Structures are given as structure tokens and as C-alpha cells.
Residue frames as a rotation matrix with the C-alpha (Angstrom) as fourth column:
MET 1
-0.425 0.370 -0.826 56.59
-0.716 0.421 0.557 -24.23
0.554 0.828 0.086 14.83
LEU 2
0.496 0.715 0.492 54.18
-0.867 0.444 0.228 -26.97
-0.056 -0.540 0.840 15.82
GLU 3
-0.523 -0.687 0.504 55.26
-0.725 0.670 0.160 -30.47
-0.447 -0.281 -0.849 16.79
VAL 4
-0.566 0.280 -0.775 54.58
-0.351 0.769 0.534 -33.88
0.746 0.575 -0.338 15.21
GLY 5
-0.651 0.350 -0.674 51.63
0.626 0.749 -0.215 -35.52
0.430 -0.562 -0.707 16.99
THR 6
-0.760 0.430 -0.487 49.76
0.095 -0.668 -0.738 -32.27
-0.643 -0.607 0.467 17.83
LYS 7
0.194 0.904 0.381 46.30
0.788 0.087 -0.609 -31.46
-0.584 0.418 -0.696 16.49
ALA 8
-0.712 -0.375 0.594 46.53
0.680 -0.580 0.449 -29.25
0.176 0.724 0.667 13.40
PRO 9
-0.597 0.511 -0.618 44.88
0.110 -0.711 -0.695 -25.93
-0.795 -0.483 0.368 14.13
ASP 10
-0.038 0.648 0.761 41.73
0.974 0.195 -0.118 -25.56
-0.224 0.736 -0.638 12.01
PHE 11
-0.641 -0.105 -0.760 41.14
0.015 -0.992 0.125 -22.41
-0.767 0.069 0.637 9.99
THR 12
0.398 0.684 0.611 38.88
0.802 0.064 -0.594 -20.96
-0.445 0.727 -0.523 7.34
LEU 13
-0.351 -0.585 -0.731 40.47
0.007 -0.782 0.623 -18.91
-0.936 0.214 0.279 4.65
PRO 14
0.663 0.622 -0.416 39.48
-0.381 -0.197 -0.903 -17.71
-0.644 0.758 0.106 1.15
ASP 15
0.071 -0.645 0.761 40.92
0.680 0.589 0.436 -19.54
-0.729 0.487 0.481 -1.86
LYS 16
-0.823 -0.567 -0.043 41.93
0.354 -0.570 0.742 -17.92
-0.445 0.595 0.669 -5.16
ASP 17
-0.582 0.703 0.408 38.25
0.445 -0.145 0.884 -17.64
0.681 0.696 -0.228 -6.18
GLY 18
-0.601 0.287 0.746 37.16
-0.611 -0.767 -0.196 -16.15
0.516 -0.573 0.636 -2.86
ASN 19
0.435 0.736 -0.518 35.49
-0.189 0.637 0.747 -19.38
0.880 -0.227 0.417 -1.61
ALA 20
0.274 -0.258 0.927 35.85
-0.962 -0.077 0.262 -20.17
0.004 -0.963 -0.269 2.08
VAL 21
0.282 -0.240 -0.929 37.97
-0.150 0.945 -0.290 -23.30
0.948 0.221 0.230 2.66
LYS 22
0.603 -0.065 0.795 38.26
-0.796 0.002 0.605 -24.99
-0.041 -0.998 -0.051 6.05
LEU 23
-0.543 -0.823 -0.168 41.10
-0.806 0.567 -0.172 -27.38
0.236 0.042 -0.971 6.91
SER 24
-0.559 0.320 0.765 38.62
-0.408 0.696 -0.590 -29.64
-0.721 -0.642 -0.258 8.70
ASP 25
0.471 0.712 -0.521 36.79
-0.797 0.089 -0.598 -30.10
-0.379 0.697 0.609 5.33
PHE 26
0.178 -0.549 -0.817 39.65
-0.768 0.442 -0.464 -32.43
0.616 0.709 -0.343 4.38
LEU 27
-0.215 -0.189 0.958 39.41
-0.819 0.569 -0.072 -34.89
-0.532 -0.800 -0.277 7.34
GLY 28
0.676 0.399 0.619 39.78
-0.073 0.873 -0.483 -38.38
-0.733 0.282 0.619 5.96
LYS 29
0.802 -0.519 0.295 42.57
0.422 0.144 -0.895 -37.35
0.422 0.843 0.334 3.61
LYS 30
0.043 -0.857 -0.514 46.18
0.885 -0.206 0.418 -36.41
-0.464 -0.472 0.749 4.17
VAL 31
0.946 0.254 0.199 46.93
0.315 -0.864 -0.393 -32.77
0.072 0.434 -0.898 3.59
VAL 32
-0.240 -0.969 0.060 50.22
0.968 -0.244 -0.056 -31.16
0.069 0.044 0.997 2.52
LEU 33
0.889 0.436 -0.141 50.01
0.454 -0.879 0.143 -27.69
-0.062 -0.191 -0.980 4.00
TYR 34
-0.103 -0.991 0.085 52.85
0.995 -0.102 0.018 -25.54
-0.009 0.087 0.996 2.68
PHE 35
0.763 0.254 -0.594 53.53
0.374 -0.924 0.085 -21.92
-0.527 -0.287 -0.800 3.67
TYR 36
-0.085 -0.777 0.624 55.46
0.995 -0.096 0.016 -19.68
0.048 0.622 0.781 1.37
PRO 37
-0.550 -0.256 -0.795 56.45
0.547 -0.830 -0.111 -16.03
-0.631 -0.495 0.597 1.46
ARG 38
-0.105 0.456 -0.884 54.99
-0.386 -0.838 -0.386 -14.49
-0.916 0.301 0.264 -1.75
ASP 39
0.655 0.433 0.620 53.34
0.451 0.435 -0.780 -15.19
-0.607 0.790 0.089 -5.10
ASN 40
0.939 -0.150 0.310 55.42
0.260 -0.284 -0.923 -14.67
0.227 0.947 -0.228 -8.24
THR 41
0.470 -0.876 0.111 58.86
-0.827 -0.393 0.402 -14.64
-0.309 -0.281 -0.909 -6.56
PRO 42
-0.080 -0.514 -0.854 61.48
-0.847 0.487 -0.213 -17.01
0.525 0.707 -0.474 -8.01
GLY 43
-0.930 -0.360 0.077 61.64
-0.344 0.776 -0.529 -19.52
0.131 -0.519 -0.845 -5.18
CYS 44
-0.414 0.856 0.309 57.89
-0.340 0.169 -0.925 -19.55
-0.845 -0.488 0.221 -4.50
THR 45
0.347 0.490 -0.800 57.19
-0.918 0.000 -0.398 -20.00
-0.194 0.872 0.449 -8.18
ARG 46
-0.421 -0.554 -0.718 59.58
-0.679 0.717 -0.155 -22.92
0.601 0.422 -0.679 -8.48
GLN 47
-0.922 0.110 0.372 58.02
-0.244 0.579 -0.778 -24.49
-0.301 -0.808 -0.507 -5.38
ALA 48
0.007 0.999 -0.039 54.44
-0.558 -0.028 -0.829 -24.08
-0.830 0.027 0.557 -6.66
CYS 49
0.279 0.077 -0.957 55.41
-0.946 0.192 -0.260 -25.46
0.164 0.978 0.126 -10.09
ALA 50
-0.776 -0.577 -0.255 57.07
-0.507 0.811 -0.292 -28.46
0.376 -0.097 -0.922 -8.51
PHE 51
-0.635 0.659 0.404 53.79
-0.175 0.387 -0.905 -29.22
-0.753 -0.645 -0.130 -6.61
ALA 52
0.302 0.782 -0.546 51.85
-0.760 -0.148 -0.633 -28.72
-0.575 0.606 0.549 -9.85
GLN 53
-0.208 -0.488 -0.848 54.21
-0.872 0.485 -0.066 -31.17
0.443 0.726 -0.526 -11.76
ASN 54
-0.954 -0.224 -0.197 53.63
-0.100 0.863 -0.496 -33.78
0.281 -0.454 -0.846 -9.00
TYR 55
-0.470 0.828 0.306 49.95
-0.876 -0.394 -0.279 -33.03
-0.111 -0.399 0.910 -8.51
GLU 56
0.288 0.607 -0.740 48.71
-0.708 0.656 0.262 -36.26
0.645 0.449 0.619 -10.12
ALA 57
-0.430 -0.523 -0.736 51.01
0.145 0.765 -0.627 -38.36
0.891 -0.376 -0.253 -7.83
PHE 58
-0.955 0.135 0.264 49.51
-0.294 -0.319 -0.901 -36.58
-0.037 -0.938 0.345 -4.77
LYS 59
-0.126 0.985 -0.115 45.95
-0.990 -0.117 0.077 -37.16
0.062 0.123 0.990 -6.08
GLU 60
0.090 0.106 -0.990 46.68
-0.341 0.937 0.069 -40.87
0.936 0.332 0.120 -6.62
LYS 61
-0.705 -0.431 -0.563 47.70
0.360 0.466 -0.808 -41.06
0.611 -0.773 -0.173 -2.95
ASN 62
0.322 0.939 -0.124 44.49
0.721 -0.158 0.675 -39.23
0.614 -0.307 -0.727 -1.90
VAL 63
-0.236 -0.550 -0.801 46.58
0.895 -0.444 0.040 -36.33
-0.377 -0.708 0.597 -0.67
VAL 64
0.777 0.576 0.256 45.36
0.624 -0.758 -0.191 -32.70
0.084 0.308 -0.948 -0.78
VAL 65
-0.389 -0.921 0.016 47.90
0.913 -0.388 -0.123 -29.94
0.120 -0.034 0.992 -1.50
ILE 66
0.781 0.623 0.032 47.27
0.607 -0.772 0.189 -26.50
0.143 -0.128 -0.981 -0.03
GLY 67
-0.376 -0.910 0.176 49.57
0.825 -0.415 -0.383 -23.54
0.422 0.001 0.907 -0.37
ILE 68
0.693 0.639 -0.334 49.22
0.719 -0.582 0.378 -20.53
0.047 -0.503 -0.863 1.98
SER 69
-0.624 -0.773 0.115 50.75
0.740 -0.631 -0.233 -17.05
0.253 -0.060 0.966 1.89
LYS 70
-0.242 0.537 -0.808 49.54
0.564 -0.600 -0.568 -13.64
-0.790 -0.593 -0.158 2.99
ASP 71
-0.997 -0.077 0.012 48.92
0.048 -0.482 0.875 -12.55
-0.061 0.873 0.484 -0.64
SER 72
-0.389 0.905 -0.170 45.48
-0.744 -0.418 -0.521 -11.38
-0.543 -0.077 0.837 -1.68
VAL 73
0.225 0.628 0.745 42.81
0.190 0.722 -0.665 -13.53
-0.956 0.291 0.043 -3.35
ALA 74
0.922 0.152 -0.357 43.42
-0.272 -0.402 -0.874 -11.55
-0.277 0.903 -0.329 -6.57
SER 75
0.039 -0.982 -0.187 47.15
-0.991 -0.062 0.117 -12.20
-0.127 0.180 -0.975 -6.43
HIS 76
-0.444 -0.154 0.882 46.60
-0.277 0.960 0.028 -15.95
-0.852 -0.232 -0.470 -5.90
LEU 77
0.635 0.716 0.290 44.17
0.120 0.280 -0.952 -16.04
-0.763 0.640 0.092 -8.87
LYS 78
0.728 -0.430 -0.534 46.76
-0.685 -0.445 -0.577 -14.47
0.010 0.786 -0.618 -11.18
PHE 79
-0.263 -0.900 0.348 49.52
-0.908 0.353 0.225 -16.70
-0.325 -0.257 -0.910 -9.82
ALA 80
-0.150 0.304 0.941 47.41
-0.059 0.947 -0.316 -19.88
-0.987 -0.103 -0.124 -10.28
GLN 81
0.850 0.527 -0.008 46.37
-0.015 0.008 -1.000 -18.87
-0.527 0.850 0.015 -13.82
LYS 82
0.535 -0.702 -0.471 49.83
-0.844 -0.475 -0.251 -17.87
-0.047 0.531 -0.846 -14.90
TYR 83
-0.560 -0.826 0.068 51.43
-0.829 0.559 -0.033 -21.20
-0.011 -0.075 -0.997 -13.85
GLU 84
0.090 0.722 -0.686 48.33
-0.596 0.591 0.544 -23.39
0.798 0.360 0.483 -14.22
LEU 85
-0.891 -0.360 0.278 48.43
-0.419 0.411 -0.810 -24.47
0.177 -0.838 -0.517 -10.54
PRO 86
-0.322 0.779 -0.538 45.84
-0.126 0.528 0.840 -27.21
0.938 0.338 -0.072 -9.96
PHE 87
-0.343 0.090 -0.935 45.88
0.838 0.479 -0.261 -27.22
0.424 -0.873 -0.239 -6.15
VAL 88
0.708 0.690 -0.150 44.31
0.647 -0.550 0.528 -24.99
0.282 -0.471 -0.836 -3.47
LEU 89
-0.580 -0.763 0.285 45.91
0.530 -0.620 -0.579 -21.57
0.618 -0.184 0.764 -2.75
LEU 90
0.451 0.752 -0.481 44.68
0.862 -0.227 0.453 -19.82
0.232 -0.619 -0.751 0.40
SER 91
-0.113 -0.398 0.911 45.01
0.152 -0.912 -0.380 -16.15
0.982 0.096 0.163 1.20
ASP 92
0.385 0.126 -0.914 45.94
0.888 0.220 0.404 -15.27
0.252 -0.967 -0.028 4.78
PRO 93
-0.066 -0.473 0.879 46.55
0.261 -0.858 -0.442 -11.51
0.963 0.200 0.180 5.01
GLU 94
0.592 0.323 0.739 45.43
-0.595 -0.444 0.670 -11.46
0.544 -0.836 -0.071 8.63
LEU 95
-0.438 -0.891 -0.122 48.04
-0.658 0.410 -0.632 -14.18
0.613 -0.196 -0.765 9.45
GLN 96
0.458 0.697 0.551 45.38
-0.888 0.332 0.318 -16.44
0.039 -0.636 0.771 11.03
ALA 97
0.989 -0.144 -0.046 46.91
0.142 0.989 -0.043 -19.79
0.051 0.036 0.998 9.92
ILE 98
0.339 -0.931 0.131 50.42
0.059 -0.118 -0.991 -18.39
0.939 0.344 0.015 9.41
GLU 99
-0.196 -0.377 0.905 50.68
-0.860 -0.378 -0.344 -17.44
0.471 -0.846 -0.250 13.12
ALA 100
0.663 0.539 0.520 48.79
-0.731 0.614 0.296 -20.58
-0.159 -0.577 0.801 14.31
TYR 101
0.949 -0.308 -0.065 51.37
0.273 0.908 -0.317 -22.76
0.156 0.284 0.946 12.58
GLY 102
0.634 -0.708 -0.312 54.35
0.248 -0.196 0.949 -20.76
-0.733 -0.679 0.051 13.82
VAL 103
0.142 -0.627 0.766 55.67
0.975 0.223 0.002 -19.68
-0.172 0.746 0.643 10.44
TRP 104
0.772 0.043 0.634 55.58
0.177 -0.972 -0.151 -15.92
0.610 0.229 -0.758 11.01
GLN 105
0.602 -0.649 -0.465 59.12
0.741 0.237 0.628 -15.37
-0.298 -0.723 0.624 12.14
GLU 106
0.574 -0.523 -0.630 61.98
-0.349 -0.852 0.390 -12.98
-0.741 -0.003 -0.672 12.19
LYS 107
0.692 -0.351 0.631 63.88
0.702 0.531 -0.474 -13.08
-0.168 0.771 0.614 8.89
LYS 108
0.046 -0.724 -0.688 67.10
-0.026 -0.689 0.724 -11.45
-0.999 -0.015 -0.050 7.65
LEU 109
0.597 0.132 0.791 67.23
0.775 0.160 -0.611 -10.19
-0.208 0.978 -0.007 4.09
TYR 110
0.239 -0.618 0.749 70.21
0.570 -0.535 -0.624 -8.25
0.786 0.576 0.224 2.78
GLY 111
-0.751 -0.651 -0.107 71.25
0.414 -0.339 -0.845 -7.39
0.514 -0.679 0.524 6.33
LYS 112
-0.485 0.665 0.568 67.76
-0.738 -0.660 0.142 -6.05
0.470 -0.350 0.811 7.25
VAL 113
-0.955 0.253 -0.155 65.73
0.297 0.795 -0.529 -7.86
-0.010 -0.551 -0.834 9.94
GLY 114
-0.526 0.850 0.028 61.97
-0.846 -0.527 0.087 -8.04
0.089 0.022 0.996 9.69
MET 115
-0.341 0.511 0.789 59.03
-0.301 0.736 -0.607 -10.34
-0.891 -0.444 -0.097 10.21
GLY 116
-0.238 0.281 -0.930 57.86
-0.968 0.007 0.250 -12.60
0.077 0.960 0.271 7.43
VAL 117
0.813 0.548 0.194 56.60
-0.535 0.836 -0.122 -16.03
-0.229 -0.005 0.973 6.39
VAL 118
-0.391 -0.910 0.136 59.26
-0.769 0.404 0.496 -18.70
-0.506 0.089 -0.858 6.54
ARG 119
0.025 0.331 -0.943 59.02
-0.850 0.504 0.155 -21.44
0.526 0.798 0.294 3.94
ALA 120
-0.790 -0.153 0.593 57.77
-0.507 0.707 -0.493 -24.56
-0.344 -0.691 -0.636 5.82
THR 121
-0.253 0.688 -0.680 55.57
-0.629 0.417 0.656 -27.58
0.735 0.593 0.328 5.15
TYR 122
-0.510 0.202 0.836 53.36
-0.702 0.464 -0.541 -29.68
-0.497 -0.862 -0.095 7.30
LEU 123
-0.653 0.411 -0.636 51.90
-0.235 0.689 0.686 -33.07
0.720 0.597 -0.353 6.50
ILE 124
-0.472 0.611 0.636 48.59
-0.844 -0.102 -0.527 -33.58
-0.257 -0.785 0.564 8.29
ASP 125
-0.996 0.020 0.085 47.11
0.036 0.982 0.184 -37.07
-0.080 0.187 -0.979 8.62
GLU 126
-0.563 0.826 -0.006 43.58
0.246 0.174 0.953 -38.21
0.789 0.535 -0.302 7.95
LYS 127
0.157 0.626 -0.764 42.53
0.941 0.141 0.308 -37.49
0.300 -0.767 -0.567 11.53
GLY 128
0.777 0.187 0.601 43.80
0.158 -0.982 0.101 -33.93
0.610 0.016 -0.792 11.54
MET 129
0.805 -0.573 -0.154 47.03
0.181 -0.009 0.983 -34.62
-0.565 -0.820 0.097 13.40
ILE 130
0.554 -0.708 -0.438 50.45
-0.832 -0.487 -0.265 -33.30
-0.026 0.511 -0.859 12.36
GLU 131
0.964 -0.215 0.158 52.35
0.225 0.973 -0.053 -36.29
-0.143 0.087 0.986 10.91
LYS 132
0.080 -0.976 0.203 55.48
0.996 0.087 0.028 -34.51
-0.045 0.200 0.979 9.64
VAL 133
0.859 0.077 -0.507 57.01
0.119 -0.992 0.050 -31.05
-0.498 -0.104 -0.861 10.01
MET 134
0.219 -0.766 0.604 59.44
0.974 0.141 -0.175 -29.76
0.049 0.627 0.777 7.42
PRO 135
0.692 -0.005 -0.722 60.97
0.218 -0.952 0.216 -26.40
-0.689 -0.306 -0.657 8.50
LYS 136
0.091 -0.720 -0.688 63.12
-0.615 -0.584 0.530 -24.38
-0.783 0.375 -0.496 6.06
VAL 137
0.400 0.086 0.913 62.28
0.465 0.839 -0.283 -26.48
-0.790 0.537 0.296 3.00
LYS 138
-0.739 -0.608 -0.290 63.97
-0.013 -0.417 0.909 -25.95
-0.673 0.676 0.300 -0.37
PRO 139
0.049 0.841 -0.538 61.53
-0.724 -0.341 -0.599 -24.82
-0.688 0.419 0.593 -3.12
ASP 140
-0.138 -0.162 -0.977 62.89
-0.954 0.287 0.087 -27.20
0.267 0.944 -0.194 -5.77
THR 141
-0.740 -0.251 -0.624 62.86
-0.187 0.968 -0.168 -30.41
0.646 -0.008 -0.763 -3.72
ASN 142
-0.672 0.500 0.546 59.91
-0.677 -0.116 -0.727 -29.91
-0.301 -0.858 0.416 -1.23
ALA 143
0.361 0.895 -0.264 57.27
-0.930 0.322 -0.179 -31.81
-0.075 0.310 0.948 -3.34
ASP 144
0.194 -0.357 -0.914 59.64
-0.420 0.812 -0.406 -34.68
0.886 0.463 0.007 -4.13
GLU 145
-0.836 -0.517 0.184 60.66
-0.358 0.260 -0.897 -35.04
0.416 -0.815 -0.403 -0.44
ILE 146
-0.302 0.806 0.509 57.03
-0.844 0.022 -0.535 -35.36
-0.443 -0.591 0.674 0.59
LEU 147
0.579 0.515 -0.632 56.28
-0.766 0.609 -0.206 -37.93
0.279 0.603 0.747 -2.09
GLY 148
-0.270 -0.785 -0.558 59.37
-0.346 0.620 -0.704 -39.84
0.898 0.003 -0.439 -1.02
TYR 149
-0.855 0.009 0.518 58.18
-0.516 0.085 -0.853 -39.79
-0.052 -0.996 -0.068 2.59
LEU 150
0.131 0.988 0.085 54.65
-0.935 0.152 -0.321 -40.88
-0.330 -0.037 0.943 1.55
ALA 151
0.338 -0.076 -0.938 56.12
-0.650 0.702 -0.291 -43.76
0.680 0.709 0.188 -0.45
GLU 152
-0.640 -0.709 -0.296 58.00
-0.216 0.536 -0.816 -45.01
0.737 -0.458 -0.496 2.64
ALA 153
-0.660 0.370 0.654 55.21
-0.746 -0.227 -0.626 -44.53
-0.083 -0.901 0.426 5.11
């Protein structure tokens, strides 16, 4: 995973509507960049809904929320519509950002070992530098933890 104080790798990925979104488009704002394994799974759904419930609080602080997984654009669109997700979801099937941010790792599930996206969150500052790294976040508390951090900062 990347370290605090390093430049956040830029990327261009399609959002749920197929529009190209560049991380560098958000310079001048803080960005919560959260990586998650898969749309419509219990933990990922709880995490996305927690960000959705707190979305206005992030907007008030001029913070952009971006979720990234390797799901397709079509999957993201259905996921966002089903749960009324107001923030940006980016599709990364080629693992461009997922690998650049070090979240493609070996995982164990039911005794089987394989590669997958680990749930992790980065807070990127207005200049595009990594301000906070949150590895192995909990889906239910991730959004609240970031808002707590922002309130103290």
C-alpha cells in the first residue's frame, strides 16, 4: 500500500455512466478514495450505504467520495440505482488504480487463497498528496471514521 505523504497516482477510469473520470480533475478538493471487493455483496453494500448516508456531510466539507472496484460499468450503474448512491463509482477491471494503490493482494476465503481487492481507503489532500491511509477498514464504520478524522484535522 502507498504511504502518507506520497503523490497519489493519477488514473482515468469510467464511472457508472461510462464517462471518463480522472483523479486529477479533483485537485483543489479532498478526495476519499475507497476500494472495495464487489458490488452487491453484504459488506460492500453496507459500506456504500454508509457513505451515501454521510454524503451531505462530505459535500459540506468540500470532499469528493469515489468508490472503486473491478466490477463493470453496468454493474456499478445497477448498484448505484438500487441503493441510491450519490457519489462516484469507478470501474477498474484492468486493475489500473487497484494495482497502483497496492490494494490487489493475496486473500484467504474459506481456506482458499487467491488474489483480490482488499477493502482500503485513502484520503487525498487538495494538492493530490496522500494524507491518510486506512488499510483493512470496516464497512460499517469507514465513513464515520473519515468524518471524525476530518473534524479533527
